[in-house]
C-alpha positions as CSV (number, residue, x, y, z in Angstrom):
1,M,184.5,-122.6,24.0
2,S,181.9,-125.7,22.4
3,M,180.7,-124.3,19.4
4,P,176.7,-124.9,21.2
5,Y,178.0,-122.0,23.7
6,L,179.9,-119.7,20.3
7,M,176.4,-119.8,18.9
8,I,174.0,-119.2,21.8
9,F,176.0,-116.0,22.6
10,L,176.0,-115.0,19.0
11,L,172.1,-116.1,18.9
12,L,171.7,-113.3,21.8
13,G,173.7,-110.6,20.1
14,K,177.3,-110.8,19.5
15,G,177.5,-107.1,18.1
16,F,176.5,-105.7,22.2
17,G,173.7,-104.0,20.7
18,F,171.2,-105.5,22.5
19,F,169.4,-102.1,23.7
20,N,167.2,-99.3,22.1
21,A,168.7,-95.9,22.0
22,S,166.8,-94.3,24.4
23,F,167.5,-96.4,27.0
24,C,171.3,-96.0,26.8
25,S,171.4,-92.4,28.3
26,A,174.0,-93.1,32.2
27,G,172.0,-90.1,33.2
28,D,168.7,-91.3,33.4
29,N,169.9,-94.4,35.4
30,E,167.2,-96.1,37.7
31,N,164.5,-93.6,35.8
32,P,160.4,-95.0,37.2
33,R,159.9,-98.0,35.5
34,R,156.8,-97.3,34.0
35,Q,157.8,-94.9,31.5
36,L,158.3,-98.0,29.5
37,S,156.0,-98.9,27.4
38,N,153.7,-102.2,28.4
39,F,154.3,-103.2,24.2
40,T,158.0,-102.1,23.5
41,C,160.5,-104.3,25.0
42,P,163.4,-102.6,25.7
43,L,165.9,-105.6,24.7
44,D,167.1,-104.9,21.1
45,F,167.7,-108.5,20.3
46,R,167.7,-107.6,16.3
47,S,170.0,-104.9,16.4
48,Q,172.5,-107.3,15.2
49,R,170.4,-109.7,12.9
50,E,173.1,-109.3,10.0
51,L,176.2,-110.3,12.0
52,M,174.0,-113.0,13.2
53,I,172.9,-114.2,9.9
54,N,176.7,-114.4,9.1
55,N,177.7,-116.8,11.9
56,L,175.0,-119.0,12.8
57,Q,174.7,-122.4,12.3
58,R,172.4,-125.1,12.5
59,L,172.5,-125.7,16.3
60,A,172.3,-129.2,17.3
61,F,172.3,-129.8,21.1
62,V,174.1,-132.8,22.4
63,D,173.4,-132.3,26.1
64,V,170.7,-130.7,26.9
65,P,171.1,-129.2,30.6
66,T,173.9,-128.0,29.6
67,E,172.6,-126.1,26.6
68,C,169.9,-124.6,28.2
69,Q,172.8,-123.3,30.9
70,A,174.5,-122.2,28.1
71,I,171.4,-119.7,27.5
72,V,171.3,-118.6,31.0
73,H,174.8,-117.6,30.8
74,S,173.9,-115.6,28.0
75,T,170.9,-113.6,29.3
76,R,173.1,-112.8,32.2
77,L,175.1,-110.7,29.7
78,I,172.0,-109.1,28.7
79,R,171.2,-108.7,32.1
80,S,174.6,-106.9,32.0
81,Y,174.2,-104.5,29.2
82,Y,170.9,-103.4,30.5
83,L,172.7,-102.8,34.4
84,K,175.3,-101.1,32.9
85,S,172.5,-98.6,30.4
86,T,169.9,-98.2,32.8
87,G,171.0,-99.4,36.6
88,Y,168.2,-101.4,36.5
89,F,168.9,-105.9,36.3
90,Y,165.5,-106.7,34.7
91,P,163.5,-104.7,32.5
92,P,159.9,-103.9,33.6
93,F,157.3,-106.5,34.2
94,N,154.8,-105.4,31.4
95,T,157.5,-105.7,28.7
96,S,158.4,-109.2,29.9
97,D,156.0,-110.5,27.4
98,A,156.9,-108.3,24.4
99,C,160.8,-109.3,25.4
100,W,160.2,-113.1,26.1
101,N,158.3,-113.1,22.6
102,S,160.4,-111.4,20.4
103,Y,163.3,-113.9,21.9
104,L,161.3,-116.8,20.3
105,D,160.9,-115.6,17.7
106,L,164.4,-114.9,16.9
107,V,165.2,-118.4,18.1
108,H,162.8,-119.8,16.2
109,E,163.9,-118.2,13.0
110,F,167.4,-120.1,13.5
111,I,166.9,-123.2,15.3
112,P,163.3,-123.8,14.6
113,E,163.3,-127.3,16.2
114,F,164.9,-126.0,19.8
115,N,161.7,-125.4,21.9
116,L,163.5,-123.5,25.1
117,Q,159.8,-123.8,27.0
118,S,159.4,-127.5,26.3
119,T,163.0,-128.6,26.2
120,C,164.3,-125.9,28.8
121,G,160.9,-125.2,31.3
122,F,162.0,-121.9,30.5
123,N,159.0,-118.8,30.8
124,A,159.2,-114.9,30.6
125,G,160.5,-115.2,34.2
126,L,163.6,-116.1,32.7
127,I,163.9,-112.3,31.3
128,A,162.2,-110.0,33.6
129,Q,161.9,-111.9,37.2
130,G,163.2,-110.3,39.8
131,C,164.9,-111.6,43.3
132,L,164.6,-110.3,47.1
133,N,163.4,-107.3,45.8
134,V,166.2,-106.1,44.3
135,S,165.7,-104.2,40.8
136,T,168.5,-101.6,40.6
137,Q,172.0,-101.2,41.2
138,S,171.1,-99.3,44.7
139,Q,169.3,-102.1,45.6
140,F,172.1,-104.7,45.6
141,E,174.3,-101.6,46.8
142,T,172.2,-101.6,50.4
143,L,171.7,-105.4,50.4
144,I,175.3,-106.2,50.6
145,T,177.4,-104.9,53.7
146,N,179.7,-102.2,52.8
147,S,182.7,-104.6,53.2
148,E,181.1,-106.8,50.8
149,L,180.9,-104.1,48.7
150,Q,184.2,-102.6,49.2
151,D,185.4,-106.6,48.6
152,I,183.9,-106.6,45.4
153,R,185.1,-103.5,43.9
154,L,189.3,-103.9,45.2
155,S,188.9,-108.0,43.4
156,C,187.0,-106.9,40.7
157,N,188.2,-103.8,39.0
158,Q,190.7,-104.8,37.7
159,S,191.5,-107.2,34.0
160,L,190.3,-110.6,34.5
161,A,192.3,-112.3,31.8
162,D,194.8,-114.3,34.3
163,N,193.4,-117.2,36.3
164,S,194.5,-115.9,39.4
165,S,192.6,-112.3,39.0
166,C,189.2,-114.1,37.8
167,A,189.7,-116.7,41.0
168,S,190.3,-113.9,43.5
169,C,187.2,-112.3,41.5
170,L,184.8,-115.1,41.2
171,S,186.1,-116.3,45.4
172,T,184.4,-112.7,46.6
173,L,181.2,-113.0,44.3
174,S,180.6,-117.0,45.4
175,R,181.2,-115.5,49.4
176,V,177.9,-113.0,48.3
177,Q,176.2,-115.2,47.0
178,T,176.1,-117.6,49.5
179,A,175.1,-115.5,51.8
180,H,172.4,-112.9,50.2
181,F,171.4,-115.5,47.1
182,T,170.9,-118.9,48.0
183,G,168.5,-120.8,51.0
184,P,165.3,-120.9,51.9
185,G,163.2,-117.8,50.4
186,V,165.1,-117.7,47.4
187,S,163.0,-118.8,44.5
188,N,165.4,-120.8,41.9
189,T,162.8,-120.3,38.9
190,S,164.7,-116.8,38.7
191,D,168.3,-116.8,38.1
192,C,169.0,-115.0,41.8
193,A,172.5,-116.4,42.1
194,S,173.2,-114.6,39.3
195,Y,172.9,-111.2,40.7
196,P,177.1,-110.6,42.0
197,Y,178.4,-111.4,39.0
198,V,176.1,-109.6,36.6
199,Y,176.8,-106.8,39.2
200,A,180.7,-107.2,39.3
201,A,180.7,-107.5,35.2
202,A,178.2,-104.5,34.4
203,V,179.7,-102.2,37.6
204,A,182.6,-103.5,39.4
205,N,184.7,-104.3,36.3
206,R,186.6,-101.6,34.9
207,D,186.4,-103.3,31.4
208,G,182.7,-104.1,32.0
209,P,180.8,-106.4,29.7
210,T,181.6,-105.4,26.4
211,D,185.8,-107.0,27.4
212,S,185.8,-110.5,25.8
213,N,187.9,-111.3,29.7
214,T,185.2,-110.4,31.8
215,V,182.8,-111.8,30.2
216,R,184.9,-115.4,30.3
217,C,185.3,-114.9,33.6
218,L,182.4,-113.6,35.3
219,L,179.0,-114.9,33.1
220,S,180.9,-118.1,31.6
221,I,180.7,-117.4,28.0
222,S,183.9,-117.2,25.1
223,F,183.8,-115.8,22.0
224,D,186.0,-115.4,18.9
225,P,186.3,-111.6,18.8
226,R,187.7,-111.4,15.1
227,N,185.6,-109.4,12.6
228,S,184.8,-110.7,9.3
229,H,187.5,-109.3,7.6
230,A,190.0,-110.1,9.6
231,K,188.7,-114.2,9.6
232,K,189.0,-113.3,6.0
233,K,192.9,-112.5,6.4
234,H,192.6,-115.7,8.8
235,L,191.8,-117.8,6.2
236,T,194.0,-116.4,3.6
237,E,197.3,-117.0,6.2
238,M,196.0,-120.6,6.2
239,W,196.6,-121.9,2.7
240,W,199.6,-120.0,2.5
241,G,200.3,-122.0,5.2
242,L,199.3,-125.0,4.4
243,A,201.0,-125.0,1.1
244,W,204.4,-124.1,2.5
245,C,203.9,-127.0,4.8
246,T,202.8,-129.4,2.0
247,C,206.2,-128.2,0.3
248,G,208.4,-129.0,3.6
249,L,206.0,-132.1,3.8
250,F,208.4,-134.3,1.2
251,G,211.6,-133.0,2.1
252,G,210.6,-133.8,6.1
253,V,209.6,-137.5,5.1
254,V,213.2,-138.3,3.6
255,I,215.1,-136.2,6.2
256,V,212.7,-138.3,8.7
257,W,213.3,-141.8,7.5
258,F,216.6,-141.9,7.4
259,I,217.0,-140.2,11.0
260,S,214.2,-142.8,12.1
261,R,216.6,-145.9,10.8
262,R,219.6,-144.5,12.9
263,K,217.6,-144.2,16.0
264,K,215.7,-147.8,15.9
265,R,218.4,-149.6,18.0
266,L,218.2,-146.7,20.5
267,I,214.7,-146.8,20.8
268,K,214.5,-150.3,21.7
269,R,217.5,-150.1,24.2
270,K,214.9,-147.4,26.3
271,S,211.8,-148.9,25.7
272,K,212.1,-151.4,28.7
273,W,213.5,-148.4,30.7
274,K,210.4,-146.2,30.0
275,R,207.7,-148.5,30.5
276,N,209.5,-149.6,34.2
277,M,209.6,-146.0,35.0
278,A,205.6,-145.5,34.0
279,H,204.8,-148.6,36.2
280,D,206.6,-147.3,39.1
281,E,205.1,-143.6,38.7
282,M,201.6,-145.1,38.2
283,V,201.7,-147.5,41.1
284,S,203.0,-144.6,43.1
285,H,200.3,-142.2,41.9
286,L,197.7,-144.2,42.5
287,E,198.9,-145.4,46.3
288,M,198.7,-141.8,46.8
289,E,195.3,-141.7,45.8
290,M,194.3,-144.5,47.7
291,S,195.8,-144.0,51.0
292,S,192.7,-142.5,52.6
293,V,190.3,-145.9,51.9
294,N,189.2,-147.6,54.5
295,S,192.0,-150.1,55.8
296,A,189.1,-152.6,56.2
297,I,188.2,-152.6,52.2
298,T,189.8,-155.7,51.4
299,K,192.3,-155.3,48.6
300,F,192.1,-158.5,45.2
301,T,194.8,-159.5,43.4
302,I,194.4,-159.2,39.6
303,E,194.9,-163.3,39.8
304,E,191.5,-163.3,41.7
305,I,189.9,-160.9,39.7
306,K,190.4,-163.1,36.7
307,K,189.8,-166.1,38.3
308,A,186.4,-164.6,39.2
309,T,185.4,-163.4,35.8
310,N,187.1,-166.4,33.9
311,N,189.7,-163.9,32.5
312,F,187.3,-161.1,31.9
313,S,185.3,-162.8,29.5
314,R,182.8,-161.0,27.2
315,D,179.9,-163.4,28.4
316,K,180.1,-162.1,32.0
317,I,179.9,-158.8,30.8
318,I,176.7,-157.2,32.8
319,G,176.9,-153.5,31.9
320,M,178.6,-151.3,29.5
321,G,179.0,-147.5,30.1
322,G,181.1,-144.7,29.0
323,Y,184.0,-144.9,31.7
324,A,183.4,-148.0,32.9
325,N,181.8,-152.3,32.2
326,V,181.0,-154.5,35.0
327,Y,180.8,-157.9,35.2
328,K,179.3,-160.9,37.1
329,G,181.9,-163.2,38.9
330,I,182.4,-165.8,41.8
331,L,184.7,-165.2,44.0
332,E,187.0,-168.3,45.9
333,D,183.9,-168.1,48.7
334,R,181.4,-168.8,46.4
335,T,180.1,-165.3,46.6
336,M,178.6,-164.1,43.6
337,V,179.6,-160.2,43.0
338,A,179.7,-157.2,40.5
339,L,183.0,-156.1,39.1
340,K,182.9,-152.6,37.9
341,R,186.7,-152.1,35.9
342,F,187.4,-149.1,35.0
343,K,189.0,-147.7,31.4
344,N,190.4,-144.6,32.3
345,C,193.8,-145.2,33.5
346,S,195.6,-141.6,33.5
347,A,195.8,-139.7,36.7
348,I,192.0,-138.5,36.0
349,G,190.9,-141.8,36.3
350,D,193.4,-142.6,39.2
351,A,191.4,-139.5,40.9
352,N,187.8,-140.8,40.0
353,F,188.1,-143.9,40.7
354,A,189.6,-142.9,44.1
355,H,186.8,-141.3,45.0
356,E,183.9,-143.9,44.2
357,V,185.9,-146.0,46.4
358,E,186.1,-143.2,49.0
359,V,182.3,-142.9,48.6
360,F,181.4,-146.5,48.7
361,A,183.4,-147.4,51.8
362,S,182.0,-145.0,54.0
363,V,178.4,-146.5,53.1
364,R,176.7,-149.4,55.1
365,H,173.4,-149.3,54.8
366,A,170.3,-152.0,53.3
367,N,169.0,-150.2,50.6
368,I,172.6,-149.5,49.4
369,V,174.9,-151.7,47.6
370,T,177.3,-153.0,49.7
371,L,181.5,-152.9,48.6
372,R,183.3,-155.5,49.0
373,G,186.7,-154.2,48.0
374,Y,188.8,-153.2,45.2
375,C,192.1,-153.6,43.1
376,T,194.5,-151.8,41.6
377,T,197.6,-152.6,39.3
378,A,199.6,-151.1,36.3
379,A,201.7,-153.9,36.2
380,P,203.6,-154.2,32.1
381,A,202.1,-157.9,32.2
382,E,198.8,-157.1,33.1
383,G,198.3,-153.2,32.4
384,C,196.3,-150.5,34.0
385,Q,193.8,-152.7,36.2
386,R,191.5,-150.4,38.8
387,I,188.7,-152.8,39.6
388,I,185.7,-152.3,42.1
389,V,183.8,-155.3,43.6
390,C,180.3,-155.3,45.3
391,D,177.6,-157.5,46.1
392,L,175.6,-158.7,43.0
393,V,172.2,-157.4,43.1
394,Q,170.4,-160.8,40.5
395,N,167.5,-159.5,40.3
396,G,168.3,-156.5,37.8
397,S,167.4,-152.4,37.9
398,L,164.1,-150.8,38.3
399,H,163.9,-149.5,35.0
400,D,163.8,-152.9,33.6
401,H,161.0,-153.9,35.6
402,L,159.5,-150.9,34.4
403,F,160.6,-150.2,30.9
404,Q,161.8,-153.6,29.3
405,P,159.4,-155.4,27.5
406,G,158.3,-158.6,28.7
407,K,159.0,-158.0,32.1
408,K,156.3,-159.0,34.6
409,K,154.5,-155.9,35.8
410,L,154.6,-155.0,39.6
411,S,152.2,-155.0,42.0
412,W,151.1,-152.0,44.3
413,P,153.1,-153.4,47.4
414,V,156.1,-154.2,45.6
415,R,156.3,-150.8,44.3
416,Q,155.6,-149.6,47.8
417,K,158.3,-151.2,49.4
418,I,160.6,-150.0,46.3
419,A,159.5,-146.7,46.9
420,I,159.5,-146.7,50.8
421,G,163.3,-148.7,50.4
422,T,164.8,-145.6,48.4
423,A,163.8,-143.3,50.3
424,R,165.7,-144.4,53.3
425,G,168.7,-144.9,51.5
426,L,169.0,-141.5,50.7
427,A,168.1,-140.3,53.9
428,Y,170.6,-142.0,55.2
429,L,173.4,-140.4,52.4
430,H,172.1,-137.2,53.3
431,F,171.3,-136.9,57.2
432,G,173.3,-140.7,58.3
433,L,176.9,-139.7,56.9
434,N,179.0,-137.1,58.0
435,P,179.8,-135.0,55.8
436,A,176.6,-136.2,53.9
437,V,176.8,-137.4,50.1
438,I,175.0,-136.4,47.5
439,H,174.2,-138.9,44.9
440,R,173.7,-136.7,42.0
441,D,172.3,-139.5,39.6
442,V,169.5,-141.0,41.5
443,K,167.3,-143.0,38.6
444,A,165.6,-145.9,37.8
445,S,168.4,-147.9,36.2
446,N,171.0,-146.8,39.5
447,I,168.0,-148.4,42.0
448,L,168.6,-151.9,42.1
449,L,166.5,-155.1,42.9
450,D,167.4,-158.1,44.9
451,E,165.2,-161.0,45.2
452,A,162.8,-159.8,47.7
453,F,162.4,-156.7,45.4
454,E,164.1,-154.6,48.1
455,P,165.6,-151.6,46.5
456,K,169.8,-150.6,46.6
457,L,171.1,-147.3,45.2
458,A,174.0,-148.0,43.1
459,D,176.7,-146.0,41.1
460,F,178.4,-143.3,43.1
461,G,180.6,-142.1,40.3
462,L,179.0,-138.4,40.5
463,A,178.7,-138.8,44.4
464,K,180.0,-135.1,46.0
465,F,180.7,-134.6,49.8
466,T,178.8,-131.7,51.5
467,P,179.4,-130.5,55.2
468,D,176.4,-129.5,56.2
469,G,174.8,-126.6,55.1
470,F,177.2,-126.8,52.3
471,S,175.4,-125.4,49.1
472,H,177.1,-126.3,45.6
473,L,177.6,-123.9,42.4
474,S,179.3,-126.0,39.6
475,T,180.1,-124.7,36.0
476,K,179.5,-128.5,34.7
477,V,176.5,-130.4,35.6
478,A,176.6,-134.3,35.6
479,G,173.3,-136.3,36.3
480,T,170.9,-137.6,33.3
481,L,167.8,-135.4,31.6
482,G,165.1,-135.7,32.8
483,Y,165.7,-136.7,36.0
484,V,168.4,-133.4,37.1
485,S,166.8,-130.3,39.4
486,P,166.1,-126.7,37.7
487,E,168.2,-124.8,40.0
488,Y,171.4,-127.8,39.2
489,A,170.8,-128.1,35.0
490,L,170.3,-124.2,35.0
491,Y,172.3,-122.7,37.9
492,G,174.5,-125.2,38.8
493,Q,173.1,-125.1,42.5
494,L,173.7,-128.5,43.9
495,T,172.3,-129.5,47.3
496,E,170.7,-132.6,48.5
497,K,167.3,-131.1,47.4
498,S,168.7,-132.1,43.7
499,D,168.1,-135.7,45.0
500,V,165.4,-135.1,46.5
501,Y,163.9,-133.8,42.6
502,S,165.2,-137.2,41.0
503,F,163.6,-139.5,43.7
504,G,160.4,-137.4,42.8
505,V,160.6,-138.0,39.5
506,V,161.4,-141.8,39.9
507,L,158.4,-142.1,42.2
508,L,156.5,-140.6,39.3
509,E,158.2,-143.8,37.0
510,L,157.3,-146.2,39.5
511,L,153.5,-145.4,39.7
512,S,152.7,-144.3,36.4
513,G,155.1,-146.6,34.6
514,K,155.8,-144.0,32.0
515,E,159.4,-142.9,31.3
516,A,160.8,-139.4,33.0
517,F,161.5,-138.1,29.4
518,T,159.9,-138.3,26.0
519,S,160.6,-136.6,22.7
520,A,157.8,-137.1,19.8
521,D,158.2,-137.8,16.0
522,N,158.0,-133.9,16.1
523,G,160.8,-133.2,18.0
524,E,158.3,-131.9,21.3
525,T,159.6,-133.1,24.5
526,S,157.0,-134.1,27.2
527,L,158.5,-134.4,31.0
528,L,156.6,-136.7,33.1
529,T,156.4,-134.3,36.3
530,D,154.9,-131.6,33.7
531,W,151.7,-134.3,33.4
532,A,151.8,-135.4,36.4
533,W,151.2,-131.8,37.9
534,S,148.8,-131.1,35.5
535,L,146.5,-134.2,36.6
536,V,146.5,-133.5,40.4
537,R,145.4,-129.9,39.3
538,E,143.0,-131.0,37.7
539,H,142.3,-133.0,40.9
540,R,142.4,-136.3,38.5
541,T,145.3,-137.4,40.7
542,L,144.4,-141.2,40.2
543,A,145.2,-140.8,36.9
544,V,148.7,-140.9,37.4
545,I,148.4,-145.0,38.1
546,D,149.6,-147.2,36.2
547,E,146.6,-148.7,34.4
548,T,148.2,-152.0,34.1
549,M,149.3,-152.4,37.4
550,P,147.9,-156.1,38.8
551,E,147.5,-155.5,42.0
552,L,146.1,-152.0,43.0
553,G,146.5,-150.5,46.8
554,P,144.0,-148.1,49.0
555,P,143.0,-145.2,46.9
556,D,143.9,-143.0,49.4
557,I,147.6,-144.3,49.8
558,M,148.2,-144.6,46.5
559,E,147.0,-140.7,45.8
560,K,149.3,-139.9,48.6
561,Y,152.2,-141.3,47.3
562,I,151.3,-139.6,44.2
563,L,150.9,-136.4,46.1
564,V,154.6,-136.8,47.8
565,A,156.3,-137.3,44.1
566,V,154.9,-134.4,43.0
567,L,155.7,-132.7,46.0
568,S,159.2,-133.7,45.8
569,S,159.6,-132.8,42.0
570,H,158.9,-129.3,42.2
571,P,160.8,-126.8,40.3
572,L,161.0,-124.7,43.8
573,S,163.5,-126.4,45.6
574,Q,162.5,-124.7,48.6
575,A,158.8,-126.4,48.2
576,R,160.4,-130.3,48.1
577,P,160.6,-132.1,51.6
578,T,164.0,-133.5,52.9
579,M,164.6,-137.3,52.4
580,N,163.9,-137.9,56.3
581,Q,160.5,-135.8,55.7
582,I,159.9,-138.3,52.8
583,V,160.4,-141.2,54.5
584,K,158.0,-140.2,57.4
585,L,155.4,-139.5,55.0
586,L,155.5,-142.6,53.1
587,E,155.8,-145.0,55.8
588,T,152.9,-143.1,58.5
589,D,149.5,-140.9,58.2
590,S,151.0,-137.8,58.0
591,L,149.4,-135.3,56.2
592,I,150.9,-133.6,52.9
593,P,152.2,-130.1,53.0
594,S,149.8,-127.9,50.4
595,I,151.7,-128.0,46.9
596,P,152.5,-124.8,45.6
597,D,151.2,-123.7,42.3
598,R,154.0,-123.6,39.2
């Protein structure tokens, strides 16, 4: 488990002392909620304060969406304890502000630079907002069917220490979650999707939320259960072990030196045989991965690729990323191409490469970058090579034109053209393919522009195929901060509406000339979606428009585009239109639906 997850867990109360004594009686389960004070929070966050002081370190966030999701996982642990102790999924609504303020005070005491509200978009509803009018254990058991309840008890009422028992329980809970806690009418501002998991940890599992294996499996939280005495003992043992290792190291070096001299000749004899075996295994593995790729796609030789890129010359690099570099090249027919050269040639890298080629090969649309072909080789002389060849889009990205200093400002007709083209490309991915494709990384830098400023969606490295009606629940969030939808960033719920949210953010960038996410010197973060909504709510919609735009459009049309952007980036997924509906709104005189309050 990563250190941020551990620190967040400790912050929320590692000692499991979350509740005041007056609410821990099993006989008082499901007492009338009005008995609880309007001013007292039943979640005692400070009961383990001394323990937290000994364990907390300053929390450094590397991936904000993942850290926000970690906090959600930790609140599920709190709610699980509360459910087990009181029979309620969440505390009374009239105590929500008290609980939220107590929680914020504790967070700020140890992590003053981390603002849960501005960074993650959290509010008191995270702790005290219900879902589907289900607030008690009995209401949950009434909502689901008897067979589902029986399945939960059978599959989850066991130790979840091993992977098979955990997987069996999670599979059952996932079916219940999909059947009752996702889809239209289900709020994604509260953690609806967690209800089956919180219930299982608190009620169905025999070990309950005090068990580390239960928490790890059902709530995605791991922690070190050792107390401070055990840690001191472990540290002493570690130093003794280190001393013995140091003593043995000197003698070991002498022995290894002597043996290594005798083995050098044998290693040389085997090295050539191993290289040949590795080559055969890599070729066989990749051929299996690529067996499903469209046979109409050209397979280039490594010689053709090296010639096109002048042997991968550094001056041909036009883009660099964590898992691939992009080169500019010229094929023998004088066609200009972009070549994406993958860095990871492991088995995982082969799977990622085959996946992206498979997605690319299934797509043919004017507003999506066209795949020309690919190249694979694992010959010892060339090394491992995984390369995708696409048409070169030579006018840069939308991000370049909006935010790169010195670039000429885009006029309204050009911005309108880019908005409509991007919407058409995403609508094709969602409704023109079977299965549909969720891009997952829609952002300004992944929208390329040709010489006529026609937009083309690029980079399908994170894309996912999804059958009709499929809602993907993931514990690992992918995407870019500022563009990721709340339900995906916080709860791992991935649908086509996640792309719609990202499109709404890009459209706001296009209209305003402002970036999706900014950080001030004092550590405060600012989201473009919040800023735009505040102007719309104040009836100052046209104030969103970029003041430096050289040629403005009709005010009513520009206002309509702003409202489409705000609606598309609404935090409630069910409030967002589909991409097909967005295309119709942008291209016709259709009326904009009313925008729900946030």
